[in-house]
C-alpha positions as a Markdown table, in Angstrom:
| # | Residue | x | y | z |
|---|---|---|---|---|
| 1 | Met | 0.0 | 0.0 | 0.0 |
| 2 | Asn | 1.2 | 3.5 | -0.8 |
| 3 | Lys | 3.1 | 5.2 | 2.0 |
| 4 | Ile | 0.7 | 8.2 | 2.0 |
| 5 | Ile | -2.3 | 5.9 | 2.4 |
| 6 | Val | -0.6 | 4.0 | 5.3 |
| 7 | Ser | 0.3 | 7.4 | 6.9 |
| 8 | Leu | -3.3 | 8.6 | 6.7 |
| 9 | Ser | -4.5 | 5.3 | 8.2 |
| 10 | Val | -2.1 | 5.6 | 11.1 |
| 11 | Leu | -3.1 | 9.3 | 11.6 |
| 12 | Phe | -6.7 | 8.4 | 11.5 |
| 13 | Thr | -6.1 | 5.7 | 14.2 |
| 14 | Leu | -4.1 | 8.1 | 16.3 |
| 15 | Val | -6.7 | 10.8 | 16.2 |
| 16 | Ile | -9.4 | 8.3 | 17.4 |
| 17 | Gly | -7.1 | 7.0 | 20.0 |
| 18 | Tyr | -6.3 | 10.5 | 21.2 |
| 19 | Phe | -9.9 | 11.5 | 21.7 |
| 20 | Leu | -10.7 | 8.2 | 23.5 |
| 21 | Gly | -7.7 | 8.6 | 25.7 |
| 22 | Phe | -8.6 | 12.2 | 26.5 |
| 23 | Tyr | -12.1 | 11.2 | 27.3 |
| 24 | Val | -10.9 | 8.5 | 29.8 |
| 25 | Arg | -8.2 | 10.7 | 31.3 |
| 26 | Ala | -10.6 | 13.5 | 31.9 |
| 27 | Gly | -12.6 | 11.2 | 34.0 |
| 28 | Val | -15.9 | 12.0 | 32.2 |
| 29 | Pro | -18.5 | 9.4 | 33.3 |
| 30 | Trp | -19.9 | 7.3 | 30.5 |
| 31 | Ser | -23.6 | 8.0 | 30.2 |
| 32 | Glu | -26.4 | 6.0 | 28.7 |
| 33 | Asn | -26.8 | 8.7 | 26.1 |
| 34 | Ala | -23.2 | 8.2 | 25.1 |
| 35 | Ser | -24.0 | 4.5 | 24.7 |
| 36 | Ile | -27.0 | 5.2 | 22.5 |
| 37 | Phe | -24.9 | 7.5 | 20.4 |
| 38 | Leu | -22.2 | 4.9 | 20.0 |
| 39 | Ile | -24.8 | 2.2 | 19.0 |
| 40 | Ile | -26.1 | 4.6 | 16.4 |
| 41 | Leu | -22.7 | 5.4 | 15.0 |
| 42 | Ser | -21.4 | 1.8 | 14.9 |
| 43 | Ser | -24.7 | 0.5 | 13.4 |
| 44 | Gly | -24.6 | 3.2 | 10.8 |
| 45 | Ala | -21.0 | 2.5 | 9.9 |
| 46 | Phe | -21.8 | -1.2 | 9.6 |
| 47 | Gly | -24.8 | -0.4 | 7.4 |
| 48 | Gly | -22.6 | 1.6 | 5.1 |
| 49 | Leu | -20.2 | -1.3 | 4.8 |
| 50 | Leu | -23.1 | -3.7 | 4.0 |
| 51 | Tyr | -24.2 | -1.4 | 1.2 |
| 52 | Thr | -20.8 | -1.2 | -0.5 |
| 53 | Ala | -20.3 | -5.0 | 0.0 |
| 54 | Arg | -23.5 | -5.7 | -1.8 |
| 55 | Asp | -22.8 | -3.1 | -4.5 |
| 56 | Ser | -19.1 | -3.5 | -5.4 |
| 57 | Gly | -17.3 | -5.1 | -2.5 |
| 58 | Leu | -15.1 | -3.4 | 0.1 |
| 59 | Glu | -12.6 | -1.0 | -1.4 |
| 60 | Leu | -9.4 | -0.1 | 0.4 |
| 61 | Leu | -7.9 | 3.3 | 0.5 |
| 62 | His | -5.9 | 4.0 | -2.7 |
| 63 | Arg | -4.7 | 6.6 | -5.0 |
| 64 | Asp | -6.7 | 7.5 | -8.1 |
| 65 | Pro | -4.7 | 6.0 | -11.1 |
| 66 | Asp | -6.0 | 8.9 | -13.3 |
| 67 | Asn | -5.1 | 11.6 | -10.8 |
| 68 | Gln | -2.2 | 11.0 | -8.5 |
| 69 | Tyr | -3.2 | 14.0 | -6.3 |
| 70 | Gln | -6.6 | 12.4 | -5.5 |
| 71 | Ile | -7.0 | 9.7 | -2.9 |
| 72 | Lys | -10.1 | 7.3 | -2.9 |
| 73 | Leu | -11.2 | 6.8 | 0.7 |
| 74 | Gly | -12.9 | 3.5 | 0.0 |
| 75 | Trp | -14.5 | 1.8 | 3.0 |
| 76 | Val | -13.7 | 4.8 | 5.2 |
| 77 | Ala | -16.0 | 6.9 | 3.0 |
| 78 | Asp | -18.6 | 4.1 | 3.1 |
| 79 | Cys | -18.5 | 4.1 | 6.9 |
| 80 | Ala | -18.8 | 8.0 | 7.0 |
| 81 | Phe | -21.8 | 7.9 | 4.7 |
| 82 | Gly | -23.3 | 5.1 | 6.9 |
| 83 | Ile | -22.8 | 7.2 | 10.0 |
| 84 | Ala | -24.3 | 10.3 | 8.3 |
| 85 | Gly | -27.3 | 8.2 | 7.1 |
| 86 | Ala | -27.8 | 6.8 | 10.6 |
| 87 | Leu | -28.0 | 10.3 | 12.1 |
| 88 | Val | -30.2 | 11.6 | 9.3 |
| 89 | Val | -32.7 | 8.7 | 9.5 |
| 90 | Phe | -33.7 | 9.9 | 13.0 |
| 91 | Leu | -34.7 | 13.2 | 11.6 |
| 92 | Val | -36.7 | 11.5 | 8.8 |
| 93 | Val | -38.3 | 8.9 | 11.1 |
| 94 | Pro | -39.0 | 10.4 | 14.5 |
| 95 | Thr | -38.2 | 7.8 | 17.3 |
| 96 | Glu | -38.7 | 8.0 | 21.0 |
| 97 | Leu | -35.3 | 7.4 | 22.6 |
| 98 | Asn | -36.7 | 8.0 | 26.0 |
| 99 | Asn | -39.5 | 6.2 | 27.9 |
| 100 | Ala | -42.5 | 8.6 | 27.7 |
| 101 | Glu | -43.8 | 7.6 | 31.1 |
| 102 | Asn | -40.8 | 8.1 | 33.4 |
| 103 | Gly | -38.3 | 9.9 | 31.0 |
| 104 | Ser | -35.7 | 7.1 | 31.4 |
| 105 | Ser | -33.4 | 6.0 | 28.6 |
| 106 | Ile | -34.4 | 2.9 | 26.6 |
| 107 | Leu | -31.2 | 1.2 | 27.8 |
| 108 | Ser | -32.3 | 1.5 | 31.4 |
| 109 | Thr | -35.7 | -0.1 | 30.7 |
| 110 | Gly | -34.1 | -3.4 | 29.9 |
| 111 | Ser | -36.2 | -3.9 | 26.8 |
| 112 | Val | -34.2 | -5.9 | 24.3 |
| 113 | Met | -36.7 | -5.1 | 21.5 |
| 114 | Asp | -36.2 | -1.4 | 22.0 |
| 115 | Ile | -32.4 | -1.8 | 21.6 |
| 116 | Ile | -32.9 | -4.0 | 18.5 |
| 117 | Arg | -35.3 | -1.4 | 17.0 |
| 118 | Leu | -32.7 | 1.3 | 17.6 |
| 119 | Met | -29.9 | -0.7 | 16.0 |
| 120 | Ala | -32.1 | -1.8 | 13.1 |
| 121 | Leu | -33.1 | 1.8 | 12.3 |
| 122 | Ala | -29.5 | 3.0 | 12.5 |
| 123 | Leu | -28.5 | 0.1 | 10.3 |
| 124 | Val | -31.1 | 0.9 | 7.7 |
| 125 | Gly | -30.0 | 4.5 | 7.8 |
| 126 | Gly | -26.4 | 3.5 | 7.3 |
| 127 | Tyr | -27.3 | 1.2 | 4.4 |
| 128 | Gly | -29.2 | 4.0 | 2.7 |
| 129 | Gly | -26.7 | 6.6 | 3.8 |
| 130 | Arg | -26.0 | 8.1 | 0.4 |
| 131 | Ser | -29.7 | 8.5 | -0.6 |
| 132 | Leu | -30.7 | 9.8 | 2.9 |
| 133 | Val | -27.9 | 12.4 | 2.9 |
| 134 | Asp | -28.9 | 13.5 | -0.6 |
| 135 | Lys | -32.5 | 13.7 | 0.4 |
| 136 | Ala | -31.7 | 15.7 | 3.5 |
| 137 | Leu | -29.6 | 18.1 | 1.4 |
| 138 | Ser | -32.4 | 18.3 | -1.1 |
| 139 | Asn | -34.9 | 19.1 | 1.7 |
| 140 | Ile | -32.6 | 21.8 | 3.1 |
| 141 | Ala | -32.2 | 23.3 | -0.3 |
| 142 | Lys | -35.9 | 23.2 | -0.8 |
| 143 | Arg | -36.6 | 24.9 | 2.5 |
| 144 | Ala | -34.0 | 27.5 | 1.8 |
| 145 | Asp | -35.7 | 28.3 | -1.6 |
| 146 | Glu | -39.1 | 28.4 | 0.1 |
| 147 | Ala | -37.7 | 30.8 | 2.8 |
| 148 | Met | -36.2 | 33.1 | 0.1 |
| 149 | Gln | -39.4 | 33.0 | -1.9 |
| 150 | Asn | -41.5 | 33.8 | 1.3 |
| 151 | Ala | -39.1 | 36.6 | 2.1 |
| 152 | Gln | -39.4 | 38.0 | -1.4 |
| 153 | Glu | -43.2 | 37.8 | -1.3 |
| 154 | Ala | -43.2 | 39.5 | 2.1 |
| 155 | Lys | -41.0 | 42.3 | 0.8 |
| 156 | Glu | -43.2 | 42.8 | -2.2 |
| 157 | Lys | -46.3 | 42.8 | 0.0 |
| 158 | Val | -44.7 | 45.5 | 2.3 |
| 159 | Asn | -43.7 | 47.6 | -0.7 |
| 160 | Lys | -47.2 | 47.3 | -2.1 |
| 161 | Met | -48.8 | 48.3 | 1.2 |
| 162 | Gln | -46.5 | 51.2 | 1.6 |
| 163 | Glu | -47.7 | 52.5 | -1.8 |
| 164 | Val | -51.3 | 52.1 | -0.7 |
| 165 | Asp | -50.6 | 53.9 | 2.5 |
| 166 | Thr | -48.8 | 56.7 | 0.8 |
| 167 | Lys | -51.6 | 57.2 | -1.7 |
| 168 | Ala | -54.2 | 57.2 | 1.1 |
| 169 | Leu | -52.3 | 59.8 | 3.2 |
| 170 | Glu | -51.8 | 62.0 | 0.1 |
| 171 | Leu | -55.4 | 61.9 | -0.8 |
| 172 | Val | -56.5 | 62.7 | 2.7 |
| 173 | Asn | -54.2 | 65.7 | 3.0 |
| 174 | Leu | -55.4 | 67.0 | -0.4 |
| 175 | His | -59.0 | 66.5 | 0.6 |
| 176 | Leu | -58.5 | 68.5 | 3.9 |
| 177 | Asp | -56.8 | 71.4 | 2.1 |
| 178 | Glu | -59.4 | 74.2 | 2.1 |
| 179 | Asn | -57.7 | 75.8 | -0.8 |
| 180 | Glu | -58.3 | 72.8 | -3.0 |
| 181 | Glu | -61.6 | 71.7 | -4.5 |
| 182 | Val | -63.1 | 68.5 | -3.4 |
| 183 | Gly | -61.8 | 65.7 | -5.6 |
| 184 | Asn | -62.9 | 62.1 | -6.1 |
| 185 | Glu | -64.2 | 61.2 | -2.6 |
| 186 | Gln | -64.7 | 57.6 | -3.6 |
| 187 | Glu | -61.1 | 57.2 | -4.7 |
| 188 | Met | -60.0 | 58.6 | -1.3 |
| 189 | Lys | -62.3 | 56.3 | 0.6 |
| 190 | Asp | -61.2 | 53.2 | -1.3 |
| 191 | Ala | -57.5 | 54.1 | -0.5 |
| 192 | Ile | -58.3 | 54.5 | 3.2 |
| 193 | Ile | -60.3 | 51.3 | 3.3 |
| 194 | Lys | -57.3 | 49.4 | 1.9 |
| 195 | Ala | -54.7 | 51.1 | 4.0 |
| 196 | Ser | -52.7 | 49.4 | 6.8 |
| 197 | Lys | -53.7 | 49.8 | 10.4 |
| 198 | Thr | -50.8 | 52.1 | 11.1 |
| 199 | Ala | -51.7 | 54.4 | 8.2 |
| 200 | Arg | -55.4 | 54.4 | 9.3 |
| 201 | Phe | -54.4 | 55.5 | 12.8 |
| 202 | Glu | -52.3 | 58.4 | 11.4 |
| 203 | Ile | -55.3 | 59.4 | 9.2 |
| 204 | Phe | -57.6 | 59.2 | 12.3 |
| 205 | Lys | -55.3 | 61.4 | 14.3 |
| 206 | Glu | -55.1 | 64.0 | 11.5 |
| 207 | Ala | -58.8 | 64.0 | 10.9 |
| 208 | Arg | -59.6 | 64.2 | 14.7 |
| 209 | Ser | -57.2 | 67.1 | 15.1 |
| 210 | Thr | -58.7 | 68.9 | 12.1 |
| 211 | Arg | -62.2 | 68.5 | 13.5 |
| 212 | Lys | -61.2 | 70.0 | 16.9 |
| 213 | Glu | -59.3 | 72.9 | 15.3 |
| 214 | Lys | -62.1 | 73.6 | 12.7 |
| 215 | Ala | -65.1 | 72.8 | 14.8 |
| 216 | Glu | -66.7 | 76.1 | 13.8 |
| 217 | Asn | -66.1 | 75.5 | 10.1 |
| 218 | Pro | -69.0 | 73.5 | 8.7 |
| 219 | Glu | -67.3 | 73.1 | 5.3 |
| 220 | Val | -64.3 | 71.3 | 6.9 |
| 221 | Leu | -66.6 | 69.2 | 9.0 |
| 222 | Lys | -68.5 | 68.1 | 5.8 |
| 223 | Arg | -65.1 | 67.1 | 4.3 |
| 224 | Leu | -64.3 | 65.0 | 7.3 |
| 225 | Val | -67.4 | 62.8 | 7.0 |
| 226 | Pro | -66.2 | 60.5 | 4.2 |
| 227 | Ile | -62.8 | 60.1 | 5.9 |
| 228 | Phe | -64.4 | 58.7 | 9.1 |
| 229 | Glu | -66.8 | 56.7 | 7.0 |
| 230 | Ala | -63.9 | 55.0 | 5.3 |
| 231 | Leu | -62.1 | 54.4 | 8.6 |
| 232 | Ile | -65.2 | 52.5 | 9.8 |
| 233 | Glu | -65.4 | 50.5 | 6.6 |
| 234 | Asn | -61.8 | 49.4 | 6.7 |
| 235 | Glu | -60.9 | 46.2 | 4.8 |
| 236 | Ala | -59.6 | 44.5 | 7.9 |
| 237 | Gly | -63.0 | 44.7 | 9.5 |
| 238 | Glu | -61.6 | 46.2 | 12.7 |
| 239 | Glu | -64.0 | 48.0 | 15.1 |
| 240 | Tyr | -62.9 | 51.2 | 16.7 |
| 241 | His | -65.4 | 53.2 | 18.8 |
| 242 | Arg | -63.7 | 56.5 | 18.3 |
| 243 | Asn | -64.2 | 56.4 | 14.5 |
| 244 | His | -68.0 | 56.2 | 15.1 |
| 245 | Ala | -67.9 | 59.0 | 17.7 |
| 246 | Gln | -65.9 | 61.3 | 15.5 |
| 247 | Leu | -68.2 | 60.7 | 12.5 |
| 248 | Ala | -71.2 | 61.5 | 14.8 |
| 249 | Tyr | -69.7 | 64.8 | 15.9 |
| 250 | Cys | -69.2 | 65.8 | 12.3 |
| 251 | Leu | -72.7 | 64.9 | 11.4 |
| 252 | Lys | -74.2 | 66.8 | 14.3 |
| 253 | Asp | -72.1 | 70.0 | 13.9 |
| 254 | Lys | -71.9 | 70.4 | 10.1 |
| 255 | Lys | -74.2 | 72.9 | 8.3 |
| 256 | Asp | -76.8 | 70.3 | 7.1 |
| 257 | Lys | -77.1 | 68.4 | 10.4 |
| 258 | Glu | -78.0 | 64.7 | 10.4 |
| 259 | Trp | -79.3 | 64.2 | 14.0 |
| 260 | Lys | -80.7 | 60.7 | 13.5 |
| 261 | Arg | -77.6 | 59.4 | 11.9 |
| 262 | Ala | -75.3 | 61.0 | 14.5 |
| 263 | Tyr | -77.5 | 59.5 | 17.2 |
| 264 | Glu | -77.1 | 56.0 | 15.7 |
| 265 | Glu | -73.3 | 56.4 | 15.3 |
| 266 | Leu | -72.9 | 57.4 | 18.9 |
| 267 | Lys | -75.1 | 54.5 | 19.9 |
| 268 | Glu | -72.7 | 52.2 | 18.0 |
| 269 | Ala | -69.6 | 53.9 | 19.6 |
| 270 | Ile | -71.0 | 53.2 | 23.1 |
| 271 | Lys | -71.8 | 49.6 | 22.1 |
| 272 | Ile | -68.2 | 49.0 | 20.9 |
| 273 | Arg | -66.7 | 50.8 | 23.9 |
| 274 | Asp | -68.7 | 48.7 | 26.4 |
| 275 | Lys | -68.0 | 45.5 | 24.5 |
| 276 | Asn | -64.2 | 46.2 | 24.8 |
| 277 | Asn | -64.6 | 47.2 | 28.5 |
| 278 | Arg | -63.2 | 50.6 | 27.9 |
| 279 | Lys | -63.7 | 53.1 | 30.6 |
| 280 | Gly | -64.5 | 56.8 | 30.2 |
| 281 | Phe | -65.5 | 58.5 | 26.9 |
| 282 | Tyr | -68.7 | 59.8 | 28.6 |
| 283 | Met | -68.9 | 62.6 | 26.1 |
| 284 | Tyr | -70.6 | 59.9 | 23.9 |
| 285 | Glu | -73.7 | 59.9 | 26.1 |
| 286 | Phe | -73.6 | 63.6 | 26.5 |
| 287 | Asn | -73.7 | 64.2 | 22.7 |
| 288 | Lys | -76.1 | 61.4 | 22.2 |
| 289 | Ala | -78.5 | 63.1 | 24.6 |
| 290 | Ile | -78.1 | 66.4 | 22.7 |
| 291 | Cys | -78.9 | 64.5 | 19.4 |
| 292 | Gly | -81.9 | 62.9 | 21.2 |
| 293 | Thr | -83.4 | 66.4 | 22.0 |
| 294 | Asn | -83.7 | 66.9 | 18.2 |
| 295 | Leu | -85.5 | 63.6 | 17.6 |
| 296 | Glu | -89.1 | 62.8 | 18.3 |
| 297 | Asp | -88.9 | 59.0 | 18.7 |
| 298 | Val | -86.3 | 58.9 | 21.5 |
| 299 | Asp | -87.4 | 57.3 | 24.7 |
| 300 | Asn | -87.2 | 59.6 | 27.7 |
| 301 | Gln | -85.9 | 56.9 | 29.9 |
| 302 | Glu | -83.0 | 56.3 | 27.5 |
| 303 | Met | -82.3 | 60.0 | 27.6 |
| 304 | Ile | -82.2 | 59.9 | 31.4 |
| 305 | Asn | -79.9 | 56.9 | 31.4 |
| 306 | Asp | -77.5 | 58.7 | 29.0 |
| 307 | Leu | -77.5 | 61.8 | 31.2 |
| 308 | Lys | -76.8 | 59.8 | 34.4 |
| 309 | Thr | -73.9 | 58.0 | 32.7 |
| 310 | Ala | -72.5 | 61.3 | 31.3 |
| 311 | Ala | -72.8 | 62.8 | 34.8 |
| 312 | Lys | -70.2 | 60.4 | 36.1 |
| 313 | Ser | -67.7 | 63.1 | 35.0 |
| 314 | Glu | -67.9 | 66.3 | 37.0 |
| 315 | Ile | -66.7 | 68.3 | 34.0 |
| 316 | Ile | -69.5 | 66.8 | 31.7 |
| 317 | Leu | -72.1 | 67.3 | 34.5 |
| 318 | Glu | -71.3 | 71.0 | 34.3 |
| 319 | Lys | -71.8 | 71.0 | 30.6 |
| 320 | Ile | -75.2 | 69.2 | 31.0 |
| 321 | Ile | -76.5 | 71.7 | 33.4 |
| 322 | Asn | -75.6 | 74.6 | 31.1 |
| 323 | Glu | -76.6 | 73.1 | 27.7 |
| 324 | Pro | -79.6 | 75.0 | 26.3 |
| 325 | Lys | -81.0 | 72.0 | 24.4 |
| 326 | Leu | -80.9 | 69.8 | 27.5 |
| 327 | Ile | -82.4 | 72.6 | 29.7 |
| 328 | Lys | -85.3 | 72.9 | 27.3 |
| 329 | Trp | -85.8 | 69.1 | 27.2 |
| 330 | Ala | -85.7 | 68.9 | 31.0 |
| 331 | Glu | -88.3 | 71.7 | 31.4 |
| 332 | Lys | -90.6 | 70.0 | 28.9 |
| 333 | Asn | -90.3 | 66.6 | 30.6 |
| 334 | Lys | -90.1 | 68.0 | 34.2 |
| 335 | Phe | -86.7 | 66.5 | 34.8 |
| 336 | Asp | -84.2 | 68.1 | 37.3 |
| 337 | Leu | -80.8 | 68.3 | 35.7 |
| 338 | Lys | -79.3 | 69.7 | 38.9 |
| 339 | Gly | -80.4 | 66.5 | 40.6 |
| 340 | Leu | -77.8 | 64.6 | 38.6 |
| 341 | Lys | -74.7 | 63.9 | 40.7 |
| 342 | Val | -71.3 | 62.6 | 40.0 |
| 343 | Ile | -71.3 | 58.9 | 41.0 |
């Protein structure tokens, strides 16, 4: 045998001997898991040898006659493939190496059949080592491709959503500009409906701020109506009580007031608020009661209940007592507004 091959064989033996000697010298206790690992490795290596013995017989280490710088590993490579296959097979075929009931190793249970099953599975893995390794590599490559494709799709989705959000914000800003004529409201509403949650929240803050700043400007309030309508009709189907309340305020304060619709929107805002167990926001009941004074079919008891709820806030109670519409309603229905107290 060539001197280089002999030298490699000796080096290989020395390396194995060194690690075994280091293990023993270090005084590391031999565990049952180490025994299982050794069984898997040895069974896999034997399976690799069986495969090559069936296929072409055992091949010793030798130099490639066509390329003197290349060495054929022969049976060493067969053992390596067998070991790799034995390890991979436990990923392909899940196996319980521990007793499910008490967590003990299969070696400590004393079950010969469990040990035979372990050796047989490792042997089969070693015998089909080459194909199992190829399959594992193929699966890894496939998963990597899928991950890259998913990442690309996610990136494209984010970019597309950013375009939708940008369009929605631009149309809203243009729509709220008093120096510009009202454009295509439906186009703006469609953009808001499709926008992301983050963009819709920014639009809500801008619209709410504009409503408070321009509360005395009926034209601006009218322009705000389709914005809050679109926020309510969002594509994600999310419910947010403040969207309904802000829409109601615009409907009741704009020039051509819509008392009935404002009343219903506030009713919906209260319903969503209570369903989500949100505290406060008693201005909903206060404004709902004001809307009720302009409607003929509102039950007086419902009005009283709204006023009692709104009066939980001392600040709102003061507003109730001094609100002309509520004073007129109270006189008509012989109700003492000053009798409301902060609960």
